[in-house]
C-alpha positions in Angstrom: 0.0 0.0 0.1 1.3 3.4 -0.9 1.4 6.3 1.5 -1.2 8.1 -0.6 -3.6 5.1 -0.4 -3.1 4.8 3.3 -3.8 8.4 3.9 -6.9 8.2 1.8 -8.2 5.2 3.7 -7.4 6.4 7.1 -8.8 9.9 6.6 -12.0 8.5 5.2 -12.2 6.1 8.2 -11.7 8.9 10.8 -14.1 11.2 9.1 -16.8 8.5 9.0 -16.2 7.6 12.6 -16.5 11.3 13.6 -19.8 11.7 11.9 -21.3 8.4 13.0 -20.3 8.8 16.6 -21.1 12.5 16.8 -24.8 11.8 17.2 -24.2 9.7 20.3 -21.0 10.8 22.1 -18.7 13.8 21.9 -16.3 13.1 18.9 -13.8 15.5 17.5 -11.4 15.0 14.7 -8.3 17.3 14.5 -5.2 16.7 12.4 -5.7 12.9 12.0 -6.6 12.3 15.6 -10.2 11.5 16.7 -10.9 12.0 20.3 -14.2 10.4 21.6 -15.5 11.3 25.1 -17.9 8.5 26.4 -19.3 7.4 29.8 -16.3 5.1 30.4 -13.6 7.7 29.5 -11.8 8.9 26.4 -11.0 6.9 23.3 -8.3 8.0 20.9 -8.3 6.8 17.2 -5.4 8.0 15.2 -3.5 7.2 12.0 0.0 6.2 12.3 1.7 6.7 8.9 5.1 5.1 9.5 3.4 1.7 10.1 0.4 2.4 7.9 -1.9 1.5 10.7 -4.8 3.1 12.7 -4.2 3.0 16.4 -6.9 2.8 19.1 -6.5 3.7 22.8 -9.5 2.6 24.7 -10.4 3.1 28.4 -12.0 -0.5 28.2 -9.7 -2.6 26.1 -6.4 -0.7 26.1 -4.2 0.0 23.1 -4.6 -1.8 19.8 -3.1 -1.5 16.2 -5.2 -2.0 13.1 -3.9 -2.6 9.6 -6.2 -2.3 6.5 -6.9 -5.7 4.9 -7.9 -4.9 1.3 -9.4 -8.4 0.7 -11.8 -8.0 3.7 -12.2 -4.2 3.2 -11.7 -3.9 7.0 -9.2 -2.5 9.5 -8.1 -5.5 11.4 -6.3 -5.9 14.7 -2.7 -6.9 14.0 -2.6 -9.4 16.9 -6.2 -10.9 17.1 -7.6 -10.2 13.7 -10.6 -8.4 15.1 -12.4 -5.6 13.2 -11.9 -2.0 14.5 -15.5 -1.0 13.8 -16.9 -3.9 15.7 -14.7 -3.4 18.7 -15.2 0.4 18.9 -18.9 0.1 18.1 -19.4 -2.5 20.9 -17.5 -0.4 23.5 -19.5 2.7 22.7 -22.8 1.0 22.0 -23.0 2.5 18.5 -23.3 0.5 15.2 -20.5 1.6 13.0 -20.2 1.0 9.2 -17.6 2.2 6.7 -16.8 1.5 3.1 -13.3 2.0 1.6 -13.3 4.7 -1.0 
């Protein structure tokens, strides 16, 4: 994956998350970092260009790294294979959907 493709995918994901979560919790996207304030604390979702990953810091599940799997069209946990949207959505109680551009 090229840097340009990663940036496009990650930016699309973060913008979609901000929009979807904004109706349910306080979500703010600034300079590639999405900050989400929920009942359990603060979640941070950010893009990490050197590794071409999206990183999640959660007050519930801790820190995780996600890489884009083109075949699945999903951001998958680099250790467990779990889907970012499913994990974040479950923790926040919000159904999340995203389609790669």
